[in-house]
C-alpha positions as CSV (number, residue, x, y, z in Angstrom):
1,X,-0.2,-0.1,0.0
2,X,3.2,2.1,-0.1
3,X,3.9,2.0,-3.5
4,X,3.4,5.3,-6.0
5,X,0.6,3.1,-8.0
6,X,-1.0,2.2,-4.9
7,X,-1.6,5.9,-4.0
8,X,-2.4,6.9,-7.5
9,X,-4.8,3.7,-7.5
10,X,-7.1,5.4,-4.3
11,X,-7.7,8.9,-6.0
12,X,-10.9,9.8,-8.1
13,X,-10.3,10.3,-12.1
14,X,-11.4,13.7,-11.3
15,X,-8.3,14.3,-8.8
16,X,-6.2,12.4,-11.2
17,X,-6.6,14.6,-14.2
18,X,-6.4,17.9,-11.4
19,X,-3.3,16.3,-10.5
20,X,-2.1,16.0,-14.2
21,X,-3.5,19.5,-15.3
22,X,-1.1,21.1,-12.6
23,X,1.8,19.5,-13.9
24,X,0.6,20.0,-17.9
25,X,0.8,16.5,-18.4
26,X,-1.6,15.5,-21.2
27,X,-3.6,12.3,-20.1
28,X,-6.5,10.6,-22.0
29,X,-8.2,7.2,-21.7
30,X,-9.5,5.2,-18.8
31,X,-7.8,5.6,-15.2
32,X,-5.4,2.7,-15.4
33,X,-4.0,4.6,-18.6
34,X,-3.9,7.7,-16.5
35,X,-2.4,6.6,-13.9
36,X,0.4,5.0,-15.5
37,X,1.1,7.7,-17.4
38,X,1.3,9.8,-14.0
39,X,3.5,7.3,-12.8
40,X,6.1,7.5,-15.2
41,X,6.3,11.5,-15.5
42,X,5.7,11.9,-11.4
43,X,7.7,10.9,-8.4
44,X,5.6,10.0,-5.1
45,X,6.3,13.2,-3.8
46,X,5.4,15.5,-6.5
47,X,2.1,13.6,-6.5
48,X,1.6,14.1,-2.5
49,X,3.0,17.6,-2.4
50,X,0.5,18.5,-5.3
51,X,-2.5,17.3,-4.0
52,X,-1.9,17.6,-0.2
53,X,0.6,20.1,0.2
54,X,3.6,17.7,1.2
55,X,5.0,18.6,4.1
56,X,2.8,21.6,5.0
57,X,-0.5,20.6,7.5
58,X,-3.7,21.3,5.8
59,X,-5.0,23.8,8.3
60,X,-8.4,23.8,6.9
61,X,-8.6,20.2,7.7
62,X,-7.2,20.2,11.4
63,X,-9.6,23.3,12.1
64,X,-12.5,21.5,10.9
65,X,-11.7,18.5,12.7
66,X,-11.2,20.5,16.0
67,X,-14.3,23.4,15.3
68,X,-14.7,23.7,19.0
69,X,-11.2,25.2,19.5
70,X,-10.9,28.5,18.2
71,X,-7.8,29.4,19.6
72,X,-6.1,26.1,17.9
73,X,-2.4,26.5,17.5
74,X,-0.1,24.3,15.6
75,X,3.7,24.3,15.4
76,X,6.0,22.5,13.5
77,X,8.5,20.4,15.5
78,X,12.3,21.0,15.2
79,X,14.2,19.1,12.7
80,X,16.2,17.3,15.7
81,X,13.0,16.1,18.1
82,X,11.6,15.3,14.6
83,X,14.1,12.8,13.6
84,X,14.1,11.5,17.1
85,X,10.5,10.8,17.2
86,X,10.5,9.2,13.8
87,X,13.3,7.2,14.6
88,X,11.3,5.8,17.6
89,X,8.3,5.4,15.0
90,X,10.2,2.5,12.7
91,X,10.9,0.6,14.9
92,X,9.1,-2.9,14.8
93,X,6.1,-2.8,17.3
94,X,7.3,-6.1,19.4
95,X,5.3,-9.5,18.6
96,X,3.1,-7.6,16.3
97,X,3.5,-9.3,13.3
98,X,5.3,-12.2,10.6
99,X,6.7,-9.4,9.4
100,X,8.9,-6.3,10.8
101,X,5.7,-4.3,10.7
102,X,6.3,-0.8,12.4
103,X,4.4,2.0,14.6
104,X,5.3,4.0,11.4
105,X,3.7,1.4,8.9
106,X,0.5,1.6,10.8
107,X,0.2,5.2,10.8
108,X,1.2,5.1,7.4
109,X,-2.2,2.5,6.6
110,X,-4.4,4.4,8.8
111,X,-3.6,7.7,7.4
112,X,-3.8,6.2,4.1
113,X,-0.2,7.1,3.5
114,X,-0.7,10.5,5.5
115,X,-3.2,11.7,2.9
116,X,-5.8,11.6,6.1
117,X,-5.2,13.3,9.7
118,X,-3.6,11.0,12.3
119,X,-2.4,12.2,15.5
120,X,-0.1,10.8,18.5
121,X,-1.8,11.6,21.3
122,X,-1.5,11.0,25.3
123,X,1.1,11.2,27.7
124,X,3.9,10.4,25.2
125,X,3.4,13.5,23.9
126,X,3.9,15.3,27.0
127,X,6.9,13.7,28.1
128,X,8.6,13.7,24.8
129,X,7.8,17.6,24.5
130,X,9.1,18.0,27.9
131,X,12.5,15.9,27.8
132,X,13.2,15.6,24.3
133,X,14.0,11.9,24.9
134,X,11.9,9.5,23.1
135,X,13.3,6.5,25.6
136,X,9.8,6.6,27.4
137,X,7.7,6.2,24.5
138,X,6.8,2.6,25.3
139,X,2.8,2.3,23.7
140,X,1.9,4.5,21.3
141,X,-1.2,6.0,21.9
142,X,-3.2,7.6,18.8
143,X,-6.3,9.3,17.3
144,X,-7.3,8.3,13.5
145,X,-9.5,9.6,11.3
146,X,-10.9,7.4,8.5
147,X,-13.4,5.4,10.7
148,X,-13.1,2.2,12.5
149,X,-15.0,0.1,9.9
150,X,-11.9,0.8,7.4
151,X,-9.3,0.8,9.8
152,X,-10.4,-2.8,11.0
153,X,-10.3,-3.9,7.2
154,X,-7.3,-2.5,6.7
155,X,-5.7,-4.6,9.6
156,X,-7.0,-7.8,8.8
157,X,-6.2,-7.1,5.0
158,X,-2.5,-6.6,6.2
159,X,-2.4,-10.7,6.6
160,X,0.9,-10.5,8.4
161,X,-0.5,-9.1,11.8
162,X,-0.7,-11.4,15.1
163,X,-2.6,-9.8,17.4
164,X,-5.0,-6.6,17.0
165,X,-8.4,-5.8,19.0
166,X,-11.3,-3.4,17.9
167,X,-14.5,-2.8,19.4
168,X,-17.7,-0.6,18.7
169,X,-16.0,2.5,20.3
170,X,-13.8,2.7,17.7
171,X,-10.8,1.4,19.6
172,X,-8.0,-0.4,18.1
173,X,-4.6,-1.9,19.5
174,X,-2.0,-3.2,17.4
175,X,0.3,-5.7,19.4
176,X,-0.2,-7.8,22.4
177,X,-1.8,-5.9,25.7
178,X,0.5,-8.4,28.0
179,X,3.5,-5.6,26.7
180,X,3.7,-2.1,27.4
181,X,4.5,-1.3,23.8
182,X,1.8,-1.7,21.7
183,X,-0.1,0.7,19.3
184,X,-3.4,1.8,20.1
185,X,-6.2,4.5,19.7
186,X,-9.4,5.8,18.7
187,X,-11.0,6.9,16.1
188,X,-12.1,10.7,15.8
189,X,-14.1,13.1,14.0
190,X,-15.3,16.8,14.4
191,X,-17.9,15.8,17.1
192,X,-14.9,13.9,19.5
193,X,-13.4,16.7,21.0
194,X,-14.9,19.6,23.2
195,X,-13.3,21.4,26.2
196,X,-15.6,19.2,28.6
197,X,-14.7,15.9,27.0
198,X,-11.0,16.4,28.0
199,X,-9.4,15.4,31.5
200,X,-7.1,18.4,31.4
201,X,-5.4,20.8,28.8
202,X,-2.1,19.3,29.4
203,X,-2.9,15.9,28.3
204,X,-4.7,17.3,25.2
205,X,-1.6,18.2,23.6
206,X,-0.9,16.0,20.4
207,X,1.5,15.4,17.3
208,X,0.1,15.7,13.8
209,X,1.9,13.3,11.7
210,X,2.6,14.2,8.1
211,X,5.0,11.8,6.1
212,X,8.3,13.4,6.8
213,X,7.4,16.2,8.9
214,X,5.6,16.4,12.8
215,X,3.7,19.0,13.9
216,X,2.8,20.3,17.4
217,X,-1.1,20.7,18.3
218,X,-2.3,22.9,21.4
219,X,-6.0,23.0,21.5
220,X,-5.7,25.9,24.0
221,X,-3.8,28.1,22.1
222,X,-0.7,27.4,24.1
223,X,-2.1,27.2,27.4
224,X,-1.9,23.4,27.5
225,X,2.0,23.4,26.5
226,X,2.4,26.0,29.2
227,X,0.8,23.5,31.9
228,X,3.0,20.8,30.4
229,X,6.2,22.9,31.2
230,X,5.1,24.2,34.3
231,X,3.5,20.7,35.6
232,X,0.1,22.2,36.2
233,X,-3.1,19.6,36.0
234,X,-6.3,21.8,35.8
235,X,-9.8,22.0,34.3
236,X,-10.1,22.6,30.6
237,X,-13.3,24.7,31.1
238,X,-15.1,26.7,33.5
239,X,-18.2,24.7,33.6
240,X,-17.2,22.3,35.8
241,X,-20.0,20.8,36.3
242,X,-20.4,19.5,32.3
243,X,-16.4,18.4,33.0
244,X,-17.1,16.5,35.7
245,X,-20.3,15.0,35.0
246,X,-18.8,13.9,31.4
247,X,-16.0,12.0,33.0
248,X,-16.3,9.8,36.0
249,X,-13.0,9.1,37.7
250,X,-11.5,12.7,37.3
251,X,-10.7,12.7,41.4
252,X,-8.6,9.5,40.6
253,X,-6.6,11.0,37.9
254,X,-6.3,14.3,39.9
255,X,-4.3,12.5,42.6
256,X,-2.5,10.6,40.3
257,X,-0.7,13.6,39.2
258,X,-0.6,15.2,42.5
259,X,1.5,12.2,43.4
260,X,3.8,12.8,40.7
261,X,4.3,16.4,42.2
262,X,1.9,18.4,39.5
263,X,-0.2,21.6,40.9
264,X,-3.9,21.6,40.9
265,X,-5.4,25.3,40.9
266,X,-7.7,25.6,44.1
267,X,-10.7,26.0,42.1
268,X,-10.2,23.1,40.2
269,X,-9.4,21.3,43.3
270,X,-12.3,22.4,45.2
271,X,-15.0,21.3,42.2
272,X,-13.3,18.1,41.7
273,X,-13.7,17.0,45.7
274,X,-17.3,19.0,46.4
275,X,-18.5,17.3,42.8
276,X,-17.6,14.1,43.8
277,X,-18.7,13.9,47.8
278,X,-21.6,15.8,46.6
279,X,-22.7,13.8,43.4
280,X,-21.5,9.9,44.6
281,X,-24.7,8.5,44.3
282,X,-25.0,9.6,40.4
283,X,-21.6,8.7,39.7
284,X,-20.7,5.5,38.3
285,X,-18.8,3.7,41.0
286,X,-15.2,2.8,40.2
287,X,-14.2,-1.0,41.8
288,X,-11.4,-0.8,43.9
289,X,-9.3,-2.7,41.3
290,X,-9.7,-0.1,39.0
291,X,-9.1,2.7,41.6
292,X,-5.9,1.3,42.8
293,X,-4.9,0.5,38.8
294,X,-4.7,4.2,38.6
295,X,-3.2,5.0,42.2
296,X,-0.2,2.2,42.9
297,X,-1.6,0.7,45.9
298,X,2.4,1.2,47.4
299,X,1.2,4.5,47.8
300,X,-2.0,4.5,49.6
301,X,0.0,6.2,52.5
302,X,0.9,9.4,50.0
303,X,-2.6,9.2,48.7
304,X,-4.4,10.0,52.0
305,X,-1.6,12.7,53.1
306,X,-2.5,14.6,50.3
307,X,-6.3,13.8,50.6
308,X,-6.1,15.4,54.3
309,X,-4.3,18.2,53.3
310,X,-6.8,18.9,50.4
311,X,-9.6,18.8,52.8
312,X,-7.8,20.8,55.4
313,X,-7.4,23.5,53.0
314,X,-11.0,23.0,51.2
315,X,-12.4,23.0,54.7
316,X,-13.8,19.9,54.1
317,X,-14.0,17.1,57.0
318,X,-11.7,13.9,55.7
319,X,-13.7,11.6,57.4
320,X,-16.7,12.3,54.7
321,X,-14.1,11.3,51.8
322,X,-12.9,8.2,53.4
323,X,-16.7,7.1,54.3
324,X,-17.6,7.4,51.0
325,X,-14.9,5.1,50.0
326,X,-15.8,2.7,52.4
327,X,-19.7,2.5,51.9
328,X,-19.1,2.1,48.1
329,X,-16.4,-0.5,48.8
330,X,-14.0,1.6,47.2
331,X,-11.7,1.2,50.3
332,X,-11.8,-2.4,51.6
333,X,-9.7,-2.7,55.0
334,X,-7.1,-5.4,54.8
335,X,-7.7,-5.2,50.9
336,X,-5.0,-2.6,50.1
337,X,-1.3,-3.1,51.7
């Protein structure tokens, strides 16, 4: 699927005519004949640059995809860091396939040779942007835009793939779950992202992958990058109720990053605790196993020190918080040690 001819075959006759016309190529005949003429006259790079702008991101497509973010900012990542990230992406996905399929190969397939937007997301982006080190880029999280059914078909058609998983949420995983260096991600469209659907600005940073270039996307016009650099975990919106209603485990995510030394602004902290305490019966209860998967059981003493300090700062009775945990079997005596 990476050949020039395959790229041309994926285009309509009208797209091919437009491509030929832009290079003053006289074409005639049926689609296969047109493809053969263009194939002889142009390189794959010329075809892609003419049709999609080469290494320059199509801002119209990106802005339409993230239409709910008016301050969206996109910056090209410098060549040194880009080279390091591409080197990582061109590593083989362990125990994934019978051949040497790399992360880059999968990104290329799921973006139709980088003609459809595809993004690296998650903690890997946050960490690599601040440390400029790709050693900790283990599992690669992505957002893809071609549709889940099509993505699943592409993976099936690979034939060489040993293990992948997909479901009705638009989720895909390539590589065994038993490892920590698989590739996984979700389908997104223009309705996927809203400020209240995000955990926090700093974890919304993403890398837009073109064939030979990388671009950092900040949905908050630079604020997300500032929060990463300043180690701030905060609400992405002032509509706290909508944000907290949309995501049920924010208190545990907040505590996870507090354990890592991140700062949480007072308004965010106050609203997270108050919502969780006052709306406890409306929240989908997280089983204790899930909580202590988010928060390492070995850190339970540090967790409760943070909770008690926060309760004192917010003038909340910490006993109320602990009783909720026990009553909902989120904290089971002698279960965590």
